[in-house]
TISEKE-440417 format. One line per 10 residues: number of its first residue (from 1); their letters; for each residue x, y, z of N, C-alpha, C. Coordinates in steps of 0.02 Angstrom, whole numbers, padded with zeros to 5 digits. Layout:
N
NUM = A = X,Y,Z,X,Y,Z,X,Y,Z | ... $
This chain:
384
1 = XXXXXXXXXX = 00042,-00060,00000,00000,00000,00000,00044,00062,00000 | 00025,00111,-00040,00064,00172,-00045,00048,00219,00013 | 00100,00246,00043,00091,00295,00097,00064,00359,00067 | 00012,00386,00095,-00019,00446,00067,-00039,00493,00124 | -00030,00557,00113,-00049,00604,00164,-00125,00610,00167 | -00150,00635,00224,-00222,00645,00231,-00246,00695,00180 | -00205,00748,00169,-00224,00798,00119,-00229,00766,00050 | -00180,00724,00033,-00181,00692,-00032,-00241,00647,-00040 | -00261,00611,00015,-00319,00567,00011,-00382,00606,-00002 | -00390,00662,00033,-00451,00702,00024,-00455,00733,-00045 $
11 = XXXXXXXXXX = -00396,00749,-00074,-00396,00782,-00139,-00411,00734,-00196 | -00394,00670,-00186,-00400,00626,-00243,-00417,00555,-00226 | -00473,00544,-00193,-00492,00477,-00173,-00506,00432,-00233 | -00514,00461,-00293,-00527,00420,-00352,-00465,00383,-00375 | -00406,00402,-00350,-00345,00367,-00369,-00337,00307,-00323 | -00382,00259,-00328,-00384,00203,-00282,-00330,00152,-00299 | -00300,00124,-00247,-00253,00069,-00258,-00293,00006,-00270 | -00280,-00027,-00326,-00321,-00085,-00346,-00287,-00149,-00325 | -00323,-00204,-00333,-00300,-00268,-00309,-00240,-00295,-00349 | -00210,-00349,-00323,-00152,-00378,-00356,-00170,-00403,-00425 $
21 = XXXXXXXXXX = -00120,-00404,-00469,-00128,-00426,-00539,-00185,-00390,-00574 | -00189,-00324,-00570,-00246,-00287,-00599,-00240,-00276,-00673 | -00182,-00293,-00703,-00171,-00276,-00772,-00181,-00334,-00820 | -00204,-00391,-00794,-00211,-00450,-00836,-00260,-00440,-00893 | -00312,-00400,-00882,-00364,-00392,-00933,-00355,-00329,-00975 | -00301,-00291,-00965,-00293,-00227,-00999,-00290,-00236,-01074 | -00252,-00285,-01098,-00242,-00294,-01170,-00308,-00311,-01204 | -00353,-00345,-01168,-00416,-00364,-01198,-00460,-00304,-01213 | -00461,-00256,-01168,-00506,-00199,-01176,-00481,-00150,-01229 | -00416,-00142,-01235,-00388,-00094,-01282,-00397,-00022,-01260 $
31 = XXXXXXXXXX = -00430,-00012,-01203,-00442,00056,-01178,-00400,00072,-01117 | -00368,00022,-01089,-00327,00032,-01029,-00253,00025,-01047 | -00213,00068,-01018,-00142,00068,-01031,-00104,00071,-00965 | -00044,00043,-00966,-00003,00043,-00906,00049,00098,-00912 | 00065,00129,-00855,00118,00178,-00854,00156,00175,-00789 | 00218,00199,-00792,00260,00205,-00732,00272,00278,-00719 | 00277,00295,-00655,00290,00364,-00634,00350,00365,-00588 | 00402,00402,-00606,00460,00412,-00563,00447,00469,-00516 | 00478,00468,-00458,00465,00518,-00406,00529,00541,-00371 | 00524,00597,-00336,00574,00615,-00286,00556,00578,-00222 $
41 = XXXXXXXXXX = 00606,00549,-00189,00592,00507,-00130,00615,00539,-00065 | 00620,00605,-00064,00641,00640,-00004,00584,00649,00046 | 00521,00638,00024,00464,00647,00069,00425,00581,00074 | 00365,00577,00045,00324,00517,00055,00335,00463,00003 | 00353,00481,-00057,00361,00430,-00109,00420,00384,-00095 | 00414,00322,-00119,00464,00271,-00106,00502,00248,-00167 | 00480,00269,-00227,00515,00247,-00287,00475,00257,-00350 | 00467,00203,-00389,00431,00205,-00453,00363,00172,-00444 | 00310,00207,-00465,00242,00183,-00456,00212,00161,-00522 | 00169,00110,-00518,00133,00085,-00577,00061,00109,-00575 $
51 = XXXXXXXXXX = 00036,00129,-00633,-00033,00151,-00640,-00065,00117,-00700 | -00131,00111,-00698,-00169,00096,-00758,-00207,00159,-00779 | -00215,00168,-00844,-00249,00228,-00869,-00305,00207,-00915 | -00365,00231,-00900,-00424,00218,-00941,-00430,00274,-00993 | -00414,00257,-01055,-00413,00308,-01108,-00483,00328,-01130 | -00533,00291,-01111,-00602,00310,-01127,-00627,00364,-01080 | -00607,00359,-01016,-00632,00406,-00966,-00580,00456,-00942 | -00516,00444,-00959,-00463,00488,-00935,-00451,00480,-00861 | -00457,00418,-00836,-00450,00403,-00764,-00386,00365,-00750 | -00350,00386,-00699,-00291,00351,-00675,-00308,00309,-00614 $
61 = XXXXXXXXXX = -00280,00249,-00610,-00286,00208,-00549,-00217,00186,-00529 | -00198,00200,-00468,-00132,00180,-00445,-00134,00106,-00427 | -00090,00068,-00460,-00085,-00003,-00447,-00043,-00015,-00384 | 00010,00024,-00376,00051,00018,-00317,00123,00035,-00331 | 00166,00022,-00283,00238,00034,-00290,00268,-00021,-00333 | 00292,-00002,-00392,00323,-00052,-00437,00390,-00075,-00411 | 00429,-00029,-00383,00493,-00046,-00353,00514,00012,-00307 | 00545,-00005,-00252,00574,00046,-00209,00640,00067,-00239 | 00653,00133,-00241,00714,00158,-00273,00730,00227,-00244 | 00794,00245,-00248,00816,00311,-00225,00812,00362,-00281 $
71 = XXXXXXXXXX = 00771,00412,-00272,00766,00470,-00317,00764,00451,-00391 | 00717,00408,-00412,00711,00390,-00483,00672,00444,-00521 | 00705,00500,-00536,00670,00559,-00560,00659,00560,-00636 | 00692,00516,-00673,00676,00511,-00744,00680,00438,-00765 | 00636,00418,-00811,00630,00349,-00833,00635,00345,-00908 | 00661,00288,-00933,00664,00276,-01005,00652,00202,-01019 | 00609,00188,-01068,00590,00121,-01086,00635,00096,-01143 | 00657,00033,-01141,00698,00005,-01194,00655,-00005,-01257 | 00686,-00006,-01317,00648,-00015,-01378,00606,-00079,-01380 | 00631,-00133,-01349,00593,-00196,-01349,00542,-00199,-01292 $
81 = XXXXXXXXXX = 00539,-00146,-01252,00489,-00138,-01199,00497,-00190,-01143 | 00555,-00219,-01138,00567,-00269,-01086,00604,-00239,-01025 | 00636,-00181,-01035,00676,-00151,-00983,00655,-00080,-00970 | 00662,-00059,-00908,00652,00011,-00890,00716,00036,-00856 | 00738,00096,-00875,00798,00125,-00846,00778,00188,-00807 | 00812,00200,-00752,00797,00257,-00710,00860,00298,-00697 | 00852,00364,-00697,00905,00409,-00674,00894,00420,-00600 | 00945,00404,-00560,00942,00415,-00487,00975,00481,-00471 | 00934,00532,-00458,00959,00600,-00451,00989,00611,-00381 | 01049,00585,-00374,01085,00588,-00310,01148,00630,-00318 $
91 = XXXXXXXXXX = 01168,00664,-00264,01230,00702,-00265,01289,00659,-00243 | 01274,00608,-00202,01327,00561,-00181,01302,00490,-00190 | 01345,00448,-00217,01329,00378,-00228,01391,00337,-00212 | 01383,00288,-00167,01438,00246,-00145,01497,00289,-00120 | 01479,00339,-00080,01528,00383,-00047,01570,00424,-00097 | 01543,00436,-00156,01577,00477,-00206,01529,00530,-00231 | 01556,00584,-00259,01514,00636,-00289,01489,00610,-00356 | 01431,00579,-00355,01404,00548,-00415,01330,00534,-00406 | 01295,00532,-00462,01228,00504,-00464,01233,00433,-00488 | 01175,00405,-00510,01175,00336,-00533,01120,00326,-00584 $
101 = XXXXXXXXXX = 01124,00270,-00621,01069,00247,-00662,01056,00174,-00645 | 00993,00153,-00651,00973,00086,-00633,00935,00054,-00691 | 00938,-00013,-00695,00900,-00049,-00746,00854,-00099,-00711 | 00795,-00110,-00742,00744,-00154,-00713,00711,-00195,-00768 | 00695,-00257,-00752,00651,-00297,-00795,00579,-00281,-00775 | 00534,-00289,-00823,00464,-00271,-00813,00420,-00333,-00810 | 00382,-00341,-00757,00331,-00392,-00751,00264,-00358,-00760 | 00237,-00362,-00820,00175,-00325,-00835,00116,-00350,-00794 | 00109,-00415,-00787,00051,-00442,-00751,00049,-00418,-00679 | 00107,-00420,-00647,00110,-00400,-00577,00120,-00325,-00568 $
111 = XXXXXXXXXX = 00134,-00290,-00624,00150,-00218,-00621,00208,-00205,-00574 | 00260,-00247,-00581,00319,-00241,-00538,00382,-00235,-00580 | 00432,-00204,-00551,00498,-00198,-00581,00548,-00236,-00537 | 00595,-00271,-00569,00648,-00306,-00533,00715,-00277,-00555 | 00754,-00255,-00507,00818,-00223,-00523,00867,-00274,-00552 | 00900,-00253,-00606,00955,-00292,-00635,01020,-00268,-00604 | 01035,-00204,-00611,01093,-00175,-00577,01088,-00100,-00576 | 01136,-00069,-00544,01139,00004,-00535,01212,00024,-00537 | 01228,00078,-00574,01298,00098,-00581,01305,00173,-00572 | 01364,00194,-00552,01380,00265,-00544,01387,00299,-00612 $
121 = XXXXXXXXXX = 01366,00362,-00615,01372,00400,-00677,01435,00443,-00679 | 01467,00454,-00622,01527,00495,-00619,01513,00569,-00611 | 01449,00588,-00613,01430,00658,-00604,01370,00663,-00559 | 01369,00712,-00514,01314,00719,-00467,01251,00745,-00499 | 01194,00730,-00466,01130,00755,-00489,01108,00728,-00556 | 01114,00662,-00565,01094,00631,-00629,01019,00640,-00639 | 00999,00680,-00688,00929,00700,-00695,00895,00672,-00757 | 00933,00640,-00802,00902,00614,-00863,00938,00552,-00887 | 00899,00506,-00914,00926,00444,-00943,00890,00431,-01008 | 00927,00405,-01057,00896,00386,-01121,00929,00323,-01148 $
131 = XXXXXXXXXX = 00895,00291,-01196,00918,00228,-01225,00923,00238,-01301 | 00974,00209,-01332,00978,00215,-01405,00928,00168,-01438 | 00921,00173,-01504,00869,00137,-01540,00882,00062,-01545 | 00943,00040,-01532,00958,-00032,-01531,00945,-00062,-01462 | 00942,-00021,-01410,00934,-00045,-01342,00999,-00068,-01311 | 01056,-00056,-01345,01120,-00080,-01320,01161,-00025,-01287 | 01137,00037,-01290,01174,00093,-01260,01126,00135,-01217 | 01153,00158,-01160,01115,00200,-01114,01158,00261,-01099 | 01125,00319,-01089,01160,00382,-01079,01130,00418,-01018 | 01173,00457,-00984,01151,00494,-00926,01174,00566,-00931 $
141 = XXXXXXXXXX = 01130,00613,-00911,01147,00683,-00905,01151,00700,-00831 | 01206,00731,-00810,01218,00746,-00740,01214,00821,-00729 | 01159,00843,-00698,01147,00915,-00690,01197,00947,-00642 | 01201,00922,-00582,01246,00951,-00532,01318,00943,-00551 | 01335,00888,-00582,01404,00875,-00602,01424,00909,-00666 | 01375,00934,-00705,01391,00967,-00769,01427,00920,-00816 | 01399,00860,-00826,01434,00809,-00866,01384,00762,-00899 | 01410,00717,-00940,01369,00666,-00974,01409,00602,-00978 | 01374,00544,-00977,01406,00479,-00975,01370,00430,-01021 | 01407,00384,-01051,01377,00331,-01092,01396,00263,-01064 $
151 = XXXXXXXXXX = 01352,00214,-01077,01360,00145,-01052,01335,00096,-01105 | 01358,00035,-01101,01327,-00019,-01141,01278,-00057,-01096 | 01232,-00093,-01129,01184,-00136,-01094,01185,-00204,-01127 | 01190,-00258,-01086,01191,-00324,-01117,01121,-00352,-01124 | 01114,-00413,-01147,01048,-00443,-01163,01005,-00452,-01101 | 01035,-00455,-01043,00997,-00463,-00981,00975,-00396,-00952 | 00999,-00341,-00982,00984,-00275,-00956,01036,-00247,-00910 | 01091,-00283,-00901,01144,-00259,-00856,01182,-00202,-00888 | 01189,-00147,-00850,01225,-00088,-00873,01299,-00096,-00857 | 01341,-00077,-00904,01414,-00081,-00895,01439,-00023,-00853 $
161 = XXXXXXXXXX = 01503,-00024,-00837,01535,00036,-00810,01537,00088,-00866 | 01553,00149,-00849,01553,00204,-00898,01600,00189,-00955 | 01575,00203,-01016,01616,00197,-01076,01647,00264,-01095 | 01604,00314,-01102,01628,00383,-01117,01602,00429,-01062 | 01643,00477,-01043,01624,00526,-00992,01651,00594,-01014 | 01608,00644,-01013,01628,00711,-01032,01611,00760,-00976 | 01662,00793,-00951,01654,00844,-00900,01659,00912,-00933 | 01606,00952,-00926,01605,01018,-00957,01629,01071,-00908 | 01652,01127,-00935,01676,01182,-00894,01649,01248,-00923 | 01646,01298,-00880,01622,01364,-00902,01559,01384,-00865 $
171 = XXXXXXXXXX = 01529,01438,-00889,01468,01463,-00858,01430,01505,-00907 | 01367,01523,-00890,01326,01566,-00930,01315,01632,-00894 | 01276,01678,-00925,01268,01745,-00897,01218,01752,-00840 | 01175,01702,-00830,01122,01708,-00779,01141,01672,-00715 | 01109,01691,-00658,01125,01659,-00594,01117,01583,-00596 | 01069,01558,-00636,01059,01485,-00640,01114,01451,-00680 | 01159,01490,-00708,01210,01463,-00753,01281,01473,-00727 | 01290,01463,-00662,01356,01473,-00632,01406,01419,-00653 | 01382,01365,-00681,01425,01312,-00705,01389,01272,-00758 | 01422,01222,-00787,01389,01179,-00836,01332,01140,-00803 $
181 = XXXXXXXXXX = 01279,01126,-00840,01221,01091,-00813,01195,01042,-00865 | 01221,00980,-00865,01195,00930,-00911,01123,00913,-00894 | 01077,00922,-00942,01007,00914,-00924,00970,00862,-00965 | 00992,00847,-01025,00956,00797,-01065,01003,00764,-01114 | 00993,00699,-01124,01031,00660,-01173,00982,00631,-01223 | 00991,00649,-01287,00944,00630,-01340,00981,00598,-01397 | 00955,00542,-01422,00986,00506,-01478,00953,00530,-01543 | 00993,00539,-01595,00967,00560,-01660,00923,00506,-01689 | 00877,00524,-01734,00832,00475,-01765,00868,00418,-01800 | 00927,00431,-01829,00964,00378,-01864,01013,00341,-01818 $
191 = XXXXXXXXXX = 01013,00358,-01754,01055,00324,-01704,01130,00336,-01713 | 01148,00388,-01750,01219,00401,-01763,01248,00456,-01719 | 01204,00493,-01684,01227,00549,-01644,01194,00548,-01575 | 01227,00579,-01527,01198,00592,-01462,01203,00667,-01449 | 01150,00696,-01420,01148,00767,-01404,01142,00775,-01328 | 01181,00821,-01301,01178,00835,-01229,01159,00908,-01219 | 01099,00920,-01192,01078,00988,-01177,01115,01012,-01116 | 01150,01068,-01123,01188,01098,-01067,01156,01164,-01049 | 01115,01164,-00997,01079,01224,-00976,01126,01279,-00953 | 01182,01260,-00924,01228,01310,-00897,01270,01345,-00949 $
201 = XXXXXXXXXX = 01288,01310,-01003,01333,01338,-01054,01296,01362,-01116 | 01229,01357,-01116,01190,01379,-01174,01210,01342,-01238 | 01219,01276,-01232,01241,01236,-01288,01204,01169,-01290 | 01201,01140,-01349,01186,01069,-01357,01249,01037,-01385 | 01282,00997,-01345,01342,00962,-01367,01322,00906,-01414 | 01362,00897,-01467,01346,00847,-01519,01403,00796,-01523 | 01384,00731,-01520,01433,00677,-01522,01415,00625,-01575 | 01466,00598,-01608,01457,00538,-01648,01448,00479,-01600 | 01401,00435,-01615,01388,00376,-01573,01407,00312,-01610 | 01450,00273,-01578,01464,00205,-01601,01417,00159,-01562 $
211 = XXXXXXXXXX = 01362,00137,-01593,01311,00099,-01558,01335,00030,-01537 | 01389,00006,-01566,01415,-00060,-01547,01452,-00057,-01480 | 01479,00002,-01464,01521,00008,-01404,01498,00061,-01355 | 01451,00104,-01376,01427,00162,-01337,01479,00216,-01332 | 01532,00212,-01372,01583,00264,-01370,01558,00327,-01405 | 01571,00385,-01374,01552,00449,-01401,01614,00488,-01422 | 01609,00519,-01482,01664,00560,-01508,01636,00629,-01525 | 01666,00683,-01500,01640,00749,-01515,01637,00764,-01590 | 01581,00793,-01611,01571,00815,-01679,01607,00881,-01691 | 01621,00896,-01753,01650,00960,-01772,01603,00995,-01821 $
221 = XXXXXXXXXX = 01572,01052,-01804,01579,01089,-01740,01548,01050,-01682 | 01574,01059,-01622,01555,01017,-01566,01488,01032,-01534 | 01457,01089,-01550,01396,01107,-01515,01354,01157,-01554 | 01288,01155,-01542,01244,01208,-01565,01240,01259,-01509 | 01244,01323,-01527,01245,01377,-01478,01176,01411,-01474 | 01149,01411,-01413,01087,01448,-01401,01104,01521,-01386 | 01053,01564,-01387,01064,01634,-01367,01089,01635,-01294 | 01135,01680,-01278,01159,01685,-01208,01101,01694,-01159 | 01102,01655,-01105,01049,01660,-01055,00988,01620,-01072 | 00990,01576,-01123,00932,01536,-01141,00922,01477,-01094 $
231 = XXXXXXXXXX = 00975,01439,-01081,00970,01380,-01038,00934,01322,-01072 | 00961,01295,-01127,00927,01240,-01162,00919,01178,-01118 | 00858,01158,-01105,00843,01104,-01058,00820,01039,-01091 | 00771,01044,-01136,00740,00983,-01164,00741,00986,-01240 | 00749,00927,-01272,00754,00922,-01345,00708,00867,-01369 | 00673,00881,-01424,00626,00833,-01452,00626,00837,-01528 | 00632,00780,-01562,00632,00778,-01635,00561,00771,-01663 | 00550,00803,-01720,00488,00796,-01758,00488,00727,-01792 | 00429,00699,-01806,00426,00634,-01841,00460,00634,-01909 | 00466,00692,-01941,00500,00693,-02007,00576,00688,-02001 $
241 = XXXXXXXXXX = 00602,00689,-01939,00673,00679,-01924,00717,00737,-01947 | 00687,00790,-01974,00726,00848,-01998,00722,00908,-01951 | 00671,00911,-01911,00663,00967,-01865,00667,00942,-01792 | 00688,00987,-01749,00689,00972,-01678,00670,01035,-01640 | 00648,01026,-01578,00624,01083,-01538,00659,01080,-01470 | 00684,01138,-01449,00723,01143,-01387,00688,01191,-01339 | 00668,01167,-01281,00638,01209,-01229,00694,01240,-01187 | 00693,01306,-01182,00746,01342,-01146,00719,01365,-01079 | 00746,01336,-01025,00720,01348,-00958,00733,01419,-00934 | 00792,01445,-00944,00811,01510,-00915,00779,01567,-00954 $
251 = XXXXXXXXXX = 00776,01562,-01020,00749,01615,-01062,00675,01612,-01074 | 00641,01558,-01051,00569,01548,-01063,00553,01553,-01138 | 00589,01514,-01177,00580,01514,-01250,00585,01443,-01276 | 00567,01436,-01340,00575,01373,-01377,00610,01388,-01443 | 00661,01350,-01459,00694,01354,-01524,00668,01299,-01570 | 00648,01318,-01630,00637,01270,-01684,00703,01263,-01721 | 00727,01202,-01730,00792,01189,-01760,00786,01145,-01821 | 00830,01157,-01869,00837,01113,-01926,00896,01066,-01912 | 00887,01002,-01926,00939,00953,-01914,00964,00925,-01981 | 01028,00934,-01995,01060,00908,-02055,01100,00846,-02035 $
261 = XXXXXXXXXX = 01072,00787,-02049,01103,00725,-02027,01168,00711,-02065 | 01175,00736,-02125,01236,00724,-02163,01295,00763,-02135 | 01281,00821,-02107,01334,00863,-02078,01337,00858,-02002 | 01286,00828,-01972,01283,00825,-01899,01278,00893,-01868 | 01232,00934,-01894,01229,01004,-01874,01158,01030,-01866 | 01146,01066,-01811,01083,01102,-01801,01091,01174,-01827 | 01039,01201,-01857,01035,01272,-01871,00968,01298,-01845 | 00967,01360,-01823,00907,01388,-01792,00858,01412,-01844 | 00795,01389,-01838,00741,01411,-01880,00701,01467,-01848 | 00693,01464,-01782,00648,01510,-01748,00662,01511,-01673 $
271 = XXXXXXXXXX = 00649,01568,-01642,00649,01575,-01569,00583,01606,-01550 | 00544,01572,-01507,00478,01597,-01488,00470,01592,-01413 | 00436,01642,-01384,00429,01645,-01311,00371,01600,-01288 | 00378,01575,-01227,00322,01537,-01197,00280,01582,-01152 | 00302,01642,-01138,00266,01688,-01094,00242,01749,-01133 | 00190,01783,-01110,00166,01843,-01143,00218,01899,-01140 | 00212,01948,-01185,00261,02003,-01188,00263,02042,-01123 | 00207,02050,-01089,00204,02089,-01028,00213,02046,-00965 | 00240,01986,-00974,00246,01940,-00917,00293,01966,-00864 | 00272,01959,-00802,00313,01980,-00745,00327,01919,-00701 $
281 = XXXXXXXXXX = 00386,01916,-00672,00400,01862,-00625,00436,01804,-00657 | 00453,01753,-00616,00493,01697,-00640,00453,01649,-00685 | 00489,01615,-00728,00459,01566,-00773,00514,01517,-00794 | 00497,01454,-00803,00549,01405,-00819,00519,01345,-00856 | 00518,01346,-00923,00495,01288,-00961,00534,01225,-00941 | 00498,01170,-00933,00530,01109,-00909,00530,01051,-00958 | 00476,01045,-00997,00472,00985,-01040,00427,01001,-01100 | 00434,00959,-01152,00391,00967,-01211,00372,00898,-01238 | 00314,00896,-01271,00290,00835,-01301,00253,00853,-01365 | 00249,00805,-01412,00219,00818,-01477,00171,00761,-01494 $
291 = XXXXXXXXXX = 00119,00776,-01532,00074,00723,-01555,00110,00681,-01608 | 00085,00621,-01620,00118,00573,-01665,00123,00599,-01736 | 00075,00641,-01757,00075,00668,-01825,00122,00727,-01833 | 00147,00754,-01777,00193,00811,-01780,00158,00876,-01798 | 00095,00883,-01778,00057,00944,-01795,00056,00994,-01737 | 00064,00969,-01675,00058,01012,-01616,00113,00997,-01566 | 00138,01051,-01534,00190,01046,-01483,00163,01076,-01418 | 00176,01041,-01363,00153,01065,-01298,00213,01073,-01252 | 00214,01129,-01214,00270,01145,-01170,00242,01159,-01100 | 00274,01129,-01050,00256,01142,-00981,00299,01198,-00953 $
301 = XXXXXXXXXX = 00268,01246,-00920,00304,01303,-00890,00298,01299,-00814 | 00355,01298,-00779,00355,01297,-00706,00358,01368,-00678 | 00353,01372,-00613,00357,01435,-00574,00294,01477,-00584 | 00275,01491,-00647,00210,01523,-00658,00157,01471,-00676 | 00178,01409,-00689,00134,01350,-00690,00078,01353,-00741 | 00094,01339,-00804,00043,01333,-00856,00069,01291,-00914 | 00024,01272,-00958,00041,01237,-01020,00037,01285,-01078 | 00082,01277,-01127,00081,01316,-01188,00072,01269,-01247 | 00024,01285,-01291,00011,01244,-01351,00032,01282,-01413 | 00069,01248,-01457,00091,01277,-01520,00068,01233,-01578 $
311 = XXXXXXXXXX = 00052,01266,-01634,00041,01230,-01697,00107,01229,-01735 | 00122,01173,-01768,00184,01165,-01806,00169,01171,-01880 | 00203,01217,-01914,00194,01225,-01986,00220,01162,-02023 | 00179,01133,-02067,00201,01073,-02104,00252,01089,-02158 | 00261,01154,-02174,00307,01172,-02227,00377,01190,-02203 | 00381,01225,-02146,00448,01245,-02123,00462,01229,-02050 | 00415,01198,-02016,00426,01177,-01947,00420,01231,-01895 | 00404,01292,-01915,00400,01347,-01867,00336,01341,-01825 | 00338,01373,-01767,00284,01368,-01718,00240,01430,-01718 | 00176,01418,-01706,00128,01473,-01696,00092,01461,-01630 $
321 = XXXXXXXXXX = 00093,01511,-01587,00060,01505,-01522,-00015,01495,-01531 | -00042,01445,-01497,-00114,01433,-01497,-00146,01460,-01433 | -00123,01437,-01375,-00153,01458,-01312,-00110,01438,-01253 | -00126,01467,-01196,-00096,01448,-01133,-00152,01424,-01088 | -00142,01367,-01056,-00195,01336,-01016,-00166,01310,-00950 | -00210,01284,-00908,-00191,01260,-00841,-00147,01198,-00846 | -00101,01191,-00797,-00062,01129,-00790,-00091,01085,-00735 | -00140,01111,-00698,-00173,01072,-00647,-00139,01070,-00579 | -00085,01108,-00571,-00050,01107,-00507,00009,01154,-00507 | 00060,01136,-00468,00119,01178,-00462,00182,01140,-00483 $
331 = XXXXXXXXXX = 00224,01174,-00519,00289,01148,-00543,00279,01087,-00587 | 00252,01095,-00647,00245,01039,-00693,00314,01017,-00718 | 00338,00961,-00695,00405,00937,-00709,00410,00899,-00775 | 00357,00860,-00791,00359,00817,-00850,00288,00808,-00877 | 00282,00798,-00942,00217,00789,-00974,00220,00731,-01023 | 00162,00701,-01036,00158,00645,-01084,00089,00643,-01114 | 00085,00622,-01177,00021,00607,-01209,00008,00532,-01202 | -00055,00514,-01189,-00071,00443,-01185,-00068,00412,-01255 | -00067,00346,-01262,-00060,00314,-01328,-00114,00332,-01378 | -00174,00352,-01355,-00227,00371,-01401,-00220,00443,-01425 $
341 = XXXXXXXXXX = -00180,00483,-01390,-00174,00553,-01407,-00231,00596,-01384 | -00277,00567,-01345,-00336,00604,-01323,-00326,00640,-01257 | -00270,00624,-01222,-00260,00651,-01155,-00188,00672,-01145 | -00180,00728,-01110,-00114,00750,-01090,-00107,00741,-01014 | -00054,00709,-00993,-00041,00697,-00922,00016,00741,-00899 | 00009,00769,-00839,00059,00816,-00811,00080,00791,-00742 | 00146,00788,-00731,00173,00772,-00665,00188,00838,-00630 | 00146,00857,-00583,00154,00920,-00546,00191,00907,-00481 | 00254,00924,-00481,00299,00908,-00426,00280,00941,-00360 | 00271,01006,-00360,00263,01043,-00297,00193,01036,-00267 $
351 = XXXXXXXXXX = 00143,01018,-00307,00075,01010,-00280,00058,00936,-00269 | 00106,00891,-00280,00098,00820,-00265,00038,00789,-00301 | 00034,00800,-00367,-00021,00770,-00403,-00005,00759,-00477 | -00040,00711,-00505,-00040,00700,-00577,-00105,00729,-00604 | -00101,00767,-00659,-00160,00797,-00689,-00172,00768,-00758 | -00235,00760,-00776,-00254,00732,-00841,-00300,00782,-00876 | -00281,00802,-00937,-00320,00850,-00975,-00342,00819,-01042 | -00405,00829,-01059,-00431,00807,-01124,-00398,00847,-01179 | -00386,00814,-01236,-00355,00846,-01294,-00395,00832,-01356 | -00409,00885,-01395,-00444,00878,-01460,-00391,00863,-01513 $
361 = XXXXXXXXXX = -00392,00802,-01539,-00341,00781,-01587,-00342,00821,-01651 | -00400,00848,-01671,-00405,00885,-01733,-00378,00956,-01726 | -00397,00990,-01672,-00377,01059,-01663,-00313,01066,-01621 | -00297,01013,-01585,-00239,01015,-01541,-00251,01050,-01475 | -00312,01075,-01464,-00325,01113,-01404,-00334,01068,-01342 | -00310,01095,-01285,-00316,01060,-01222,-00373,01089,-01180 | -00406,01047,-01142,-00455,01071,-01094,-00418,01112,-01041 | -00451,01164,-01016,-00419,01205,-00965,-00431,01178,-00894 | -00477,01131,-00889,-00488,01097,-00825,-00477,01023,-00834 | -00443,00993,-00785,-00428,00922,-00789,-00446,00886,-00726 $
371 = XXXXXXXXXX = -00424,00823,-00723,-00434,00781,-00664,-00368,00774,-00628 | -00370,00775,-00561,-00309,00771,-00522,-00307,00708,-00480 | -00247,00679,-00475,-00236,00616,-00438,-00173,00624,-00395 | -00177,00609,-00331,-00122,00624,-00285,-00063,00577,-00292 | -00004,00605,-00288,00058,00567,-00283,00112,00615,-00259 | 00150,00594,-00209,00202,00637,-00181,00260,00645,-00230 | 00274,00707,-00248,00331,00728,-00289,00339,00688,-00354 | 00287,00686,-00397,00295,00651,-00462,00343,00688,-00507 | 00383,00651,-00546,00436,00680,-00586,00433,00661,-00661 | 00413,00601,-00676,00418,00577,-00745,00363,00525,-00758 $
381 = XXXX = 00333,00528,-00817,00278,00483,-00837,00299,00445,-00899 | 00297,00379,-00896,00315,00337,-00954,00260,00286,-00966 | 00226,00290,-01024,00177,00239,-01042,00213,00176,-01066 | 00184,00119,-01046,00215,00055,-01064,00173,00019,-01117 $
């Protein structure tokens, strides 16, 4: 049974913990989907939680604690859907200044995860993990350490010791940029490159990837440069594999980028704000997600706490602001669309809840009011 505060119970009694083996009939209905939620474990949460999601009604049901884990703040599913990887956002690991990443096998019927192994990343504050398209390489971004690390994964899901490690140096012009800040590791659509978003240095580092060994080699030129003070945090490719979108946390903007796979180079197509021109006070975009057709882009904004919806031009990939709507809570850390594309889910860290908003697939518009389900310090949502 999941530990829950009295306040959390009163706010969301509909998020009922269901009986054992609750997912056996999900595949038959076609309307229910399984998801995992990573959390911060400094308060009530204990690790990674399993949920079922009813795509007909937009209802979440917490199945229970899938596995106990330390600070599993970001999750990544393997291409064969047999393994789940977690970034353990720790400043110290095994008495060293390091975070960690963990690998788990998935038992769908029991909605449980079993740890395979856990390894040090070599950099503190490991906040992001990703897997290459072969499932044989795993990567970590270390926020506090200002670094990035690559690993191999064997057939059992066991993660190797570090293969490549890059320690960045320098700083940016804003207070949040006193040093390098590795924030996201993204694999190119053709699996030949790895990109590391560096919020502190206003860069996306670009590496050649050897998928057989997980070895990374810096590209020439070695990085795409954002405007000073932007703080590039999150990166997402368009389905056409030619465009990508970068959410900038410090500058409250989004860059539309063109990706030239033959040259291994990003060029800037557009810079657009996530906040109104007369906006006052702090703002910090945290994550972005796109519909499967690549027609609409959604960005979560923290501190002032709202969602931004953009339409994507099919001709040049540029963005047009559609609307700003509710995120359903405070500090939206991560967002995801359900497999049907009819619902947007938000992990609201500071208000201890998951929010679910209806989405019109034709217009791309989000409902301004959603349903809320309690969970202490949710961080990342991954549909299985």
